[in-house]
C-alpha positions, -999 to +999 in steps of 0.1 A: +000+000+000+030+023+004+031+033-033-006+040-036-005+076-026-015+096+005-053+087+004-046+050+002-020+051+030-045+070+051-071+043+045-046+017+053-037+033+086-074+035+095-081-001+086-051-014+105-061+006+136-096-008+133-082-044+130-060-039+161-088-026+182-113-052+170-125-078+196-125-108+173-111-143+174-106-141+136-079-114+140-045-123+154-016-099+157+017-117+162+049-103+176+081-108+157+104-133+174+139-147+169+123-179+156+100-161+130+129-140+119+152-171+113+123-188+095+119-159+072+156-155+067+158-191+056+131-187+030+147-155+018+180-173+014+162-201-006+146-176-030+175-154-039+163-155-075+130-138-065+123-102-056+109-111-021+116-089+008+126-104+041+094-091+056+074-109+029+094-141+037+086-139+074+050-134+066+049-163+043+066-187+067+042-176+095+012-180+073+022-214+063+027-225+099-007-212+107-024-228+076-034-194+063-039-195+025-054-161+018-038-127+022-048-090+020-021-077-004-014-068-039+021-083-038+023-110-065+051-127-047+026-143-025+009-161-054+044-174-063+044-192-029+008-205-034-012-179-015-045-164-027-045-126-029-078-113-019-073-078-034-052-081-065-037-049-078-062-046-107-092-049-084-077-025-058-073+002-085-109-001-095-120+009-060-099+040-058 
């Protein structure tokens, strides 16, 4: 969302704040740990031919450990690892 302009970044901040304050069993916010960092680093090292960020790799490893298959992103790298993107870039641009 960082390259989507001020309006989209504001919407992102508002959405994240709502998610963080939601009282729901469906929303889990996980803290970064040494273990999750090392798991992400391992995937990053295994995918040097890709344009993955270390943050993406940490997220991917964590999602796989939790059996999460869908993600709210427009980053196509997640599809390369078998995840389903709920808001692909073309659909996101239609809503702006």
